[in-house]
C-alpha positions, 0 to 999 in steps of 0.5 A, a space after each residue: 944814088 940809093 940802094 936798100 940794105 939793112 944797117 942793123 942785124 935782124 931777120 931779113 938779109 942783114 949784111 947784103 946789099 952794101 956791095 950794090 951801093 959800093 958799085 954805084 958809088 965807085 962809078 959815080 966817084 970816078 965820074 965826079 958825080 956827072 954822067 954823060 947821058 941816060 945810057 950811062 945811068 942805066 949802065 950803073 943801075 944794071 951794074 948794081 942790080 941783083 940777079 935772081 938768086 935764092 936768099 938765106 931763107 930759100 926764097 927767090 930774090 932779085 932787083 925788082 925796080 930801079 929809078 933813073 932821075 934826070 936832075 937837068 930836065 926833072 924827069 924820072 924813069 922807072 925800070 921794072 924787072 931789070 929791063 933797063 932798055 925799056 923803062 916801064 914808066 916815065 915821070 915829069 917832076 916839074 
């Protein structure tokens, strides 16, 4: 599990993004880190995604990409533009 957010104050959206991390952590903790299937993983990514909004600089911002890893069969699915029902790329990690 990972999300991107700044830990040190600066010019770029400091203080935002930790909420997405906490959403993912809460769901995974409730399930003891085990998800029943790929859809459960996609649901977590969707819950933690950021809708299109204006950031503090007046720029449009949103989740651009997400990756779902399957540690059992060593694959990864990349989701672009919050289209969680249609992964853009699939990779074998073997």
